[in-house]
BALUM-276860 format. One record per residue (C-alpha): x, z, y. Coordinates in Angstrom, 1 decimal. Layout:
<recs>
@xx X, zz Z, yy Y
...
</recs>
This chain:
<recs>
@xx 64.8, zz 166.6, yy -18.0
@xx 64.5, zz 170.3, yy -17.3
@xx 61.2, zz 171.7, yy -15.9
@xx 61.1, zz 175.1, yy -14.2
@xx 57.5, zz 176.5, yy -13.9
@xx 56.2, zz 179.6, yy -12.1
@xx 53.8, zz 181.2, yy -14.5
@xx 53.1, zz 184.4, yy -12.6
@xx 49.4, zz 183.6, yy -12.1
@xx 49.0, zz 184.2, yy -15.8
@xx 49.9, zz 187.9, yy -15.1
@xx 48.3, zz 188.8, yy -11.8
@xx 44.8, zz 189.2, yy -10.4
@xx 44.3, zz 185.4, yy -10.8
@xx 44.8, zz 185.4, yy -14.6
@xx 41.2, zz 184.7, yy -15.4
@xx 40.3, zz 182.8, yy -12.2
@xx 40.6, zz 179.0, yy -12.1
@xx 44.2, zz 179.0, yy -10.8
@xx 45.4, zz 181.3, yy -13.6
@xx 43.5, zz 179.4, yy -16.3
@xx 45.0, zz 176.1, yy -15.0
@xx 48.5, zz 177.6, yy -15.1
@xx 48.1, zz 178.8, yy -18.6
@xx 46.6, zz 175.6, yy -20.0
@xx 48.9, zz 173.1, yy -18.3
@xx 52.0, zz 175.0, yy -19.5
@xx 50.7, zz 175.2, yy -23.1
@xx 49.8, zz 171.5, yy -23.1
@xx 53.1, zz 170.4, yy -21.5
@xx 55.2, zz 172.4, yy -24.0
@xx 53.1, zz 171.1, yy -26.9
@xx 53.0, zz 167.5, yy -25.8
@xx 56.7, zz 167.2, yy -24.8
@xx 58.8, zz 169.1, yy -27.4
@xx 62.0, zz 167.2, yy -26.4
@xx 61.8, zz 168.5, yy -22.8
@xx 63.3, zz 171.8, yy -21.8
@xx 61.0, zz 174.2, yy -20.0
@xx 62.0, zz 177.4, yy -18.2
@xx 58.9, zz 179.7, yy -17.6
@xx 59.2, zz 182.3, yy -14.8
@xx 57.5, zz 185.6, yy -15.7
@xx 57.6, zz 189.2, yy -14.8
@xx 59.1, zz 191.4, yy -17.5
@xx 56.6, zz 194.3, yy -17.7
@xx 53.2, zz 192.7, yy -17.5
@xx 51.0, zz 191.0, yy -20.0
@xx 50.5, zz 187.3, yy -19.6
@xx 47.6, zz 185.1, yy -20.8
@xx 50.5, zz 182.9, yy -22.3
@xx 51.4, zz 185.7, yy -24.7
@xx 51.2, zz 184.3, yy -28.3
@xx 50.1, zz 180.9, yy -27.0
@xx 53.4, zz 179.0, yy -26.9
@xx 53.7, zz 177.1, yy -30.2
@xx 57.2, zz 175.6, yy -29.9
@xx 59.6, zz 178.2, yy -28.4
@xx 62.6, zz 176.1, yy -29.3
@xx 62.2, zz 174.1, yy -26.1
@xx 61.1, zz 177.1, yy -24.0
@xx 63.1, zz 179.8, yy -22.1
@xx 61.1, zz 182.7, yy -20.8
@xx 63.0, zz 183.7, yy -17.6
@xx 62.8, zz 187.3, yy -16.4
@xx 62.1, zz 187.6, yy -12.6
@xx 61.9, zz 191.4, yy -12.6
@xx 59.1, zz 194.0, yy -12.5
@xx 55.6, zz 192.9, yy -11.7
@xx 54.6, zz 192.5, yy -8.1
@xx 51.0, zz 192.0, yy -7.1
@xx 50.2, zz 188.7, yy -5.5
@xx 49.8, zz 189.7, yy -1.8
@xx 51.2, zz 189.3, yy 1.7
@xx 54.6, zz 190.6, yy 0.5
@xx 55.1, zz 187.5, yy -1.7
@xx 57.7, zz 185.9, yy 0.5
@xx 59.9, zz 189.0, yy 0.4
@xx 59.9, zz 189.1, yy -3.4
@xx 60.4, zz 185.3, yy -3.5
@xx 63.6, zz 185.3, yy -1.4
@xx 65.0, zz 188.5, yy -3.0
@xx 64.4, zz 187.7, yy -6.6
@xx 62.6, zz 184.5, yy -7.5
@xx 64.7, zz 182.0, yy -5.5
@xx 68.0, zz 183.5, yy -6.6
@xx 66.8, zz 183.3, yy -10.2
@xx 65.8, zz 179.6, yy -9.8
@xx 69.2, zz 178.8, yy -8.3
@xx 70.9, zz 180.5, yy -11.3
@xx 69.1, zz 178.5, yy -14.0
@xx 68.9, zz 175.2, yy -12.1
@xx 70.6, zz 172.2, yy -13.8
@xx 71.4, zz 168.7, yy -12.6
@xx 68.2, zz 167.3, yy -14.0
@xx 65.9, zz 170.2, yy -13.0
@xx 62.5, zz 169.8, yy -11.4
@xx 60.5, zz 172.8, yy -10.2
@xx 56.8, zz 172.7, yy -10.8
@xx 54.6, zz 175.1, yy -8.8
@xx 51.0, zz 175.4, yy -10.1
@xx 50.2, zz 177.8, yy -7.1
@xx 51.7, zz 177.9, yy -3.6
@xx 51.2, zz 181.5, yy -2.5
@xx 54.3, zz 182.8, yy -4.3
@xx 56.4, zz 180.1, yy -2.5
@xx 58.4, zz 177.3, yy -4.0
@xx 61.9, zz 175.8, yy -3.5
@xx 61.1, zz 172.4, yy -2.0
@xx 64.2, zz 172.7, yy 0.3
@xx 66.4, zz 173.5, yy -2.7
@xx 65.5, zz 171.2, yy -5.5
@xx 63.0, zz 168.4, yy -6.4
@xx 59.6, zz 170.1, yy -6.4
@xx 56.2, zz 169.1, yy -7.7
@xx 53.4, zz 171.1, yy -6.1
@xx 49.8, zz 171.4, yy -7.4
@xx 47.3, zz 171.6, yy -4.6
@xx 44.0, zz 173.1, yy -5.9
@xx 42.0, zz 172.9, yy -2.6
@xx 42.1, zz 173.5, yy 1.1
@xx 39.5, zz 176.2, yy 1.0
@xx 41.4, zz 178.9, yy 2.9
@xx 42.1, zz 176.6, yy 5.8
@xx 38.6, zz 175.1, yy 6.0
@xx 36.9, zz 178.5, yy 6.0
@xx 39.6, zz 180.6, yy 7.8
@xx 39.6, zz 182.7, yy 4.7
@xx 43.2, zz 183.7, yy 4.1
@xx 42.4, zz 187.4, yy 3.4
@xx 39.2, zz 189.3, yy 3.0
@xx 40.8, zz 192.8, yy 3.5
@xx 40.6, zz 192.8, yy 7.3
@xx 41.0, zz 190.5, yy 10.4
@xx 44.6, zz 191.7, yy 10.8
@xx 45.4, zz 190.8, yy 7.1
@xx 43.7, zz 187.5, yy 7.6
@xx 45.8, zz 186.7, yy 10.6
@xx 49.1, zz 187.7, yy 8.8
@xx 48.1, zz 185.7, yy 5.8
@xx 47.2, zz 182.7, yy 7.9
@xx 50.7, zz 182.6, yy 9.3
@xx 52.2, zz 182.9, yy 5.8
@xx 49.8, zz 180.2, yy 4.5
@xx 50.8, zz 177.6, yy 7.1
@xx 54.5, zz 178.3, yy 6.8
@xx 54.3, zz 177.9, yy 3.1
@xx 52.1, zz 174.9, yy 3.1
@xx 54.3, zz 173.1, yy 5.6
@xx 57.0, zz 173.3, yy 3.0
@xx 54.8, zz 170.9, yy 0.9
@xx 55.9, zz 168.1, yy 3.2
@xx 59.3, zz 168.4, yy 1.5
@xx 57.9, zz 168.3, yy -2.0
@xx 58.8, zz 165.1, yy -4.0
@xx 55.3, zz 164.8, yy -5.3
@xx 51.9, zz 166.5, yy -5.1
@xx 49.2, zz 166.7, yy -7.8
@xx 45.6, zz 167.3, yy -6.7
@xx 42.7, zz 168.1, yy -9.0
@xx 40.3, zz 165.7, yy -7.3
@xx 40.1, zz 162.9, yy -4.8
@xx 38.3, zz 165.3, yy -2.5
@xx 41.3, zz 167.7, yy -2.5
@xx 43.7, zz 164.8, yy -1.8
@xx 41.6, zz 163.7, yy 1.1
@xx 41.4, zz 167.2, yy 2.5
@xx 45.1, zz 167.7, yy 2.2
@xx 45.8, zz 164.5, yy 4.0
@xx 43.5, zz 165.6, yy 6.8
@xx 45.7, zz 168.5, yy 7.5
@xx 49.0, zz 166.8, yy 6.6
@xx 48.6, zz 163.1, yy 7.4
@xx 52.4, zz 162.5, yy 7.5
@xx 52.8, zz 163.1, yy 3.8
@xx 53.1, zz 159.9, yy 1.8
@xx 49.8, zz 159.2, yy 0.1
@xx 51.5, zz 157.2, yy -2.7
@xx 53.3, zz 160.4, yy -3.7
@xx 50.0, zz 162.3, yy -4.4
@xx 48.6, zz 162.0, yy -7.9
@xx 45.0, zz 162.9, yy -8.7
@xx 44.5, zz 164.6, yy -12.1
@xx 41.1, zz 166.0, yy -13.0
@xx 41.5, zz 169.2, yy -15.0
@xx 40.7, zz 170.0, yy -18.6
@xx 38.1, zz 172.2, yy -20.3
@xx 39.0, zz 174.3, yy -23.3
@xx 35.7, zz 175.6, yy -24.6
@xx 35.0, zz 176.3, yy -28.3
@xx 31.5, zz 175.2, yy -29.2
@xx 30.7, zz 178.3, yy -31.3
@xx 27.8, zz 180.7, yy -31.0
@xx 28.6, zz 184.4, yy -31.0
@xx 26.6, zz 187.5, yy -30.4
@xx 25.6, zz 188.4, yy -26.9
@xx 24.1, zz 191.8, yy -27.7
@xx 26.8, zz 193.7, yy -25.8
@xx 26.3, zz 191.7, yy -22.5
@xx 22.6, zz 190.8, yy -22.4
@xx 19.5, zz 192.9, yy -22.9
@xx 17.5, zz 192.6, yy -26.2
@xx 14.8, zz 189.9, yy -26.1
@xx 16.8, zz 187.6, yy -23.8
@xx 16.0, zz 184.6, yy -26.0
@xx 12.3, zz 185.1, yy -25.6
@xx 12.4, zz 185.9, yy -21.9
@xx 15.1, zz 183.3, yy -21.1
@xx 17.5, zz 183.3, yy -18.3
@xx 19.4, zz 181.2, yy -15.7
@xx 23.1, zz 181.9, yy -15.4
@xx 25.5, zz 182.0, yy -12.5
@xx 29.0, zz 182.0, yy -14.1
@xx 32.4, zz 181.1, yy -12.7
@xx 31.6, zz 182.1, yy -9.1
@xx 33.4, zz 184.5, yy -6.9
@xx 33.0, zz 186.9, yy -4.0
@xx 34.3, zz 185.0, yy -1.0
@xx 31.9, zz 183.5, yy 1.5
@xx 32.4, zz 179.9, yy 0.5
@xx 31.1, zz 180.6, yy -3.0
@xx 27.6, zz 181.2, yy -1.6
@xx 26.7, zz 183.8, yy -4.3
@xx 24.0, zz 185.1, yy -2.0
@xx 22.4, zz 181.6, yy -2.0
@xx 22.0, zz 181.9, yy -5.8
@xx 20.0, zz 185.1, yy -5.5
@xx 17.9, zz 183.7, yy -2.6
@xx 17.1, zz 180.6, yy -4.6
@xx 16.2, zz 182.8, yy -7.6
@xx 13.8, zz 184.8, yy -5.4
@xx 12.0, zz 181.7, yy -4.4
@xx 11.7, zz 180.7, yy -8.0
@xx 10.1, zz 184.0, yy -8.8
@xx 7.7, zz 183.6, yy -5.9
@xx 6.7, zz 180.2, yy -7.2
@xx 6.5, zz 181.2, yy -10.9
@xx 4.4, zz 184.4, yy -10.3
@xx 4.9, zz 185.7, yy -13.8
@xx 5.3, zz 189.1, yy -15.4
@xx 8.6, zz 189.5, yy -17.1
@xx 10.1, zz 186.3, yy -15.7
@xx 13.4, zz 184.8, yy -16.9
@xx 16.4, zz 186.8, yy -15.9
@xx 19.1, zz 185.8, yy -13.5
@xx 22.4, zz 186.5, yy -15.3
@xx 25.5, zz 186.9, yy -13.1
@xx 28.6, zz 186.9, yy -15.2
@xx 32.1, zz 188.0, yy -14.2
@xx 34.1, zz 191.2, yy -13.5
@xx 34.4, zz 190.3, yy -9.9
@xx 30.8, zz 191.2, yy -9.3
@xx 31.3, zz 194.9, yy -10.4
@xx 33.2, zz 196.1, yy -7.4
@xx 30.6, zz 197.3, yy -4.9
@xx 33.3, zz 198.5, yy -2.5
@xx 33.7, zz 194.8, yy -1.4
@xx 31.4, zz 193.7, yy 1.3
@xx 30.4, zz 190.4, yy -0.3
@xx 29.5, zz 192.2, yy -3.6
@xx 27.5, zz 195.0, yy -1.9
@xx 25.6, zz 192.3, yy 0.0
@xx 24.3, zz 190.9, yy -3.3
@xx 23.2, zz 194.3, yy -4.6
@xx 21.5, zz 195.2, yy -1.3
@xx 19.5, zz 192.0, yy -1.4
@xx 18.4, zz 192.6, yy -5.0
@xx 17.3, zz 196.1, yy -4.2
@xx 15.5, zz 195.0, yy -1.0
@xx 13.5, zz 192.4, yy -3.0
@xx 13.0, zz 195.0, yy -5.8
@xx 14.2, zz 192.6, yy -8.5
@xx 16.7, zz 195.0, yy -10.1
@xx 15.0, zz 194.6, yy -13.5
@xx 15.3, zz 190.8, yy -13.4
@xx 19.0, zz 190.5, yy -12.5
@xx 21.7, zz 191.2, yy -15.1
@xx 25.3, zz 191.7, yy -14.1
@xx 27.3, zz 191.3, yy -17.3
@xx 30.6, zz 192.4, yy -15.9
@xx 33.7, zz 191.1, yy -17.7
@xx 33.0, zz 189.1, yy -20.8
@xx 35.2, zz 187.8, yy -23.6
@xx 36.3, zz 184.1, yy -23.4
@xx 34.7, zz 183.6, yy -26.8
@xx 31.3, zz 184.6, yy -25.4
@xx 31.3, zz 182.0, yy -22.6
@xx 29.9, zz 179.1, yy -24.7
@xx 27.0, zz 181.3, yy -25.9
@xx 26.3, zz 182.6, yy -22.5
@xx 25.9, zz 179.1, yy -21.2
@xx 24.2, zz 177.4, yy -24.2
@xx 21.4, zz 180.0, yy -24.4
@xx 20.5, zz 179.7, yy -20.7
@xx 17.7, zz 177.4, yy -19.6
@xx 19.9, zz 176.4, yy -16.6
@xx 23.3, zz 177.0, yy -15.0
@xx 23.6, zz 177.4, yy -11.2
@xx 26.5, zz 177.1, yy -8.9
@xx 26.0, zz 176.7, yy -5.1
@xx 29.6, zz 176.8, yy -3.8
@xx 30.0, zz 175.3, yy -0.4
@xx 33.4, zz 173.9, yy -1.4
@xx 35.6, zz 173.5, yy -4.5
@xx 38.7, zz 171.7, yy -5.4
@xx 37.4, zz 170.9, yy -8.9
@xx 34.8, zz 172.7, yy -11.0
@xx 35.6, zz 174.3, yy -14.3
@xx 32.3, zz 176.1, yy -14.7
@xx 30.0, zz 173.1, yy -14.2
@xx 32.0, zz 171.1, yy -16.8
@xx 31.7, zz 174.1, yy -19.2
@xx 27.9, zz 174.1, yy -18.6
@xx 27.8, zz 170.4, yy -19.3
@xx 29.8, zz 170.9, yy -22.5
@xx 27.2, zz 173.6, yy -23.5
@xx 24.3, zz 171.1, yy -22.9
@xx 22.6, zz 173.2, yy -20.2
@xx 21.1, zz 171.7, yy -17.0
@xx 23.5, zz 172.3, yy -14.1
@xx 22.0, zz 172.9, yy -10.6
@xx 24.8, zz 172.4, yy -8.1
@xx 25.2, zz 172.4, yy -4.3
@xx 25.9, zz 169.0, yy -2.8
@xx 29.5, zz 169.8, yy -1.9
@xx 32.0, zz 166.8, yy -1.8
@xx 33.8, zz 167.4, yy -5.1
@xx 30.6, zz 168.2, yy -7.0
@xx 29.1, zz 164.9, yy -5.8
@xx 32.4, zz 163.2, yy -6.7
@xx 32.4, zz 164.5, yy -10.3
@xx 28.8, zz 165.4, yy -11.3
@xx 26.4, zz 163.4, yy -9.1
@xx 25.0, zz 161.4, yy -12.1
@xx 24.6, zz 164.2, yy -14.5
@xx 23.7, zz 167.4, yy -12.5
@xx 20.8, zz 168.4, yy -10.3
@xx 22.2, zz 168.2, yy -6.8
@xx 20.6, zz 170.5, yy -4.2
@xx 21.2, zz 171.9, yy -0.7
@xx 22.5, zz 175.3, yy -1.7
@xx 21.7, zz 176.6, yy 1.8
@xx 18.0, zz 175.9, yy 1.3
@xx 16.5, zz 178.6, yy -0.9
@xx 13.2, zz 176.9, yy -1.1
@xx 14.8, zz 173.7, yy -2.5
@xx 16.9, zz 175.7, yy -4.9
@xx 13.9, zz 177.7, yy -6.1
@xx 11.8, zz 174.5, yy -6.6
@xx 14.6, zz 173.0, yy -8.7
@xx 14.9, zz 176.0, yy -10.9
@xx 11.2, zz 176.0, yy -11.4
@xx 11.2, zz 172.3, yy -12.3
@xx 14.0, zz 172.8, yy -14.9
@xx 12.2, zz 175.8, yy -16.4
@xx 8.8, zz 174.2, yy -16.6
@xx 9.9, zz 170.7, yy -17.6
@xx 12.9, zz 171.0, yy -19.9
@xx 12.3, zz 167.7, yy -21.7
@xx 12.6, zz 165.9, yy -18.4
@xx 16.3, zz 166.6, yy -18.5
@xx 17.2, zz 166.0, yy -22.1
@xx 18.8, zz 162.5, yy -21.6
@xx 20.9, zz 163.9, yy -18.6
@xx 22.2, zz 166.7, yy -20.8
@xx 23.6, zz 164.2, yy -23.3
@xx 25.2, zz 162.2, yy -20.5
@xx 26.7, zz 165.3, yy -19.1
@xx 28.1, zz 166.3, yy -22.5
@xx 29.7, zz 162.9, yy -23.0
@xx 31.3, zz 163.2, yy -19.5
@xx 32.6, zz 166.7, yy -20.2
@xx 34.5, zz 165.4, yy -23.2
@xx 36.7, zz 163.3, yy -20.8
@xx 38.2, zz 166.3, yy -19.3
@xx 41.0, zz 167.4, yy -21.7
@xx 44.3, zz 169.3, yy -21.1
@xx 46.2, zz 166.6, yy -23.0
@xx 45.2, zz 164.1, yy -20.3
@xx 46.2, zz 166.5, yy -17.6
@xx 49.6, zz 167.1, yy -19.2
@xx 50.2, zz 163.4, yy -19.5
@xx 49.4, zz 162.7, yy -15.8
@xx 51.5, zz 165.7, yy -14.8
@xx 54.5, zz 164.7, yy -16.9
@xx 54.3, zz 161.2, yy -15.5
@xx 54.7, zz 162.7, yy -12.1
@xx 57.8, zz 164.7, yy -13.3
@xx 59.3, zz 161.4, yy -14.5
@xx 58.8, zz 159.8, yy -11.1
@xx 60.4, zz 162.9, yy -9.4
@xx 63.3, zz 162.7, yy -11.8
@xx 63.9, zz 159.0, yy -11.3
@xx 63.8, zz 159.1, yy -7.5
</recs>
């Protein structure tokens, strides 16, 4: 069996987002777990990849050059038909299967057996195809639906949760449900403490903090709800030098984006600038310490396909405060504190309770840690490879 995989999300603006991290980890795990299978990995030739130095068994891997780097945007289809598809046809063999970890760059479901990974239906549900302008949003929506309708010709689909599968079938009820596999994702988090002196202020251990990590700037992430809930917590706590709110991630540095500026404007309006810490980009090795040293983790996203960050929080043994969206209730209902993320008072009260009654949640932390250990990339690779075998047999 010969598997062709599009790995370009390990090179573009999605490299450190959930999609890019999924692509990197599933490729590494497949190559490592199935050394007798031939893999062709599609990559741009002049751009660093998060796969660099990560592939342990190059004897069963070909890195396939698809030309100079092209940013992931509305011109994807032009590049796909001019360069990527001709390259796929050139390397295709009789037993080839194409695996697409991400749909925006397009995929050859009309040309060869294709397995498509569906992360979520977020864009369709929130009419959120582009945040640049309404015109860009309209253009991208057309591209989205043209590309997604090609999924009906895919041999098999893999979804990262039952929620995503259900949502997909809501939009595409004609697709055969028996050809959709659900595979929860893995978490690769080294449980090792490192210094945070370059990302957090001195004295953070004494003052403590709640952390918002793994979020984003689109409207469905409800980042503004995190700050509103924190404000209610401060009002209830009424304490000088209260715990910080730490917001981690490079995406929160660009104030030219409306959704980011909205956060800074609210912080300034409430005069809590000294209480909110934006770490900016942090090293992967710092993630465990950022989480494990917090008194709580918070994530109030209205919709997700899975949930890397909450699992990482559980692995770090920190209480997780999550919005009651469908996938979080599917995955974390028994181990997290589920709240209405659109109700700042409820969120603030929950933060207050976790902060003032930490022993109350100790048993839940251990249950969450045990649950987090179930999510491994080895399991993801096995389920995905099983789908490849089905596609090859049919």
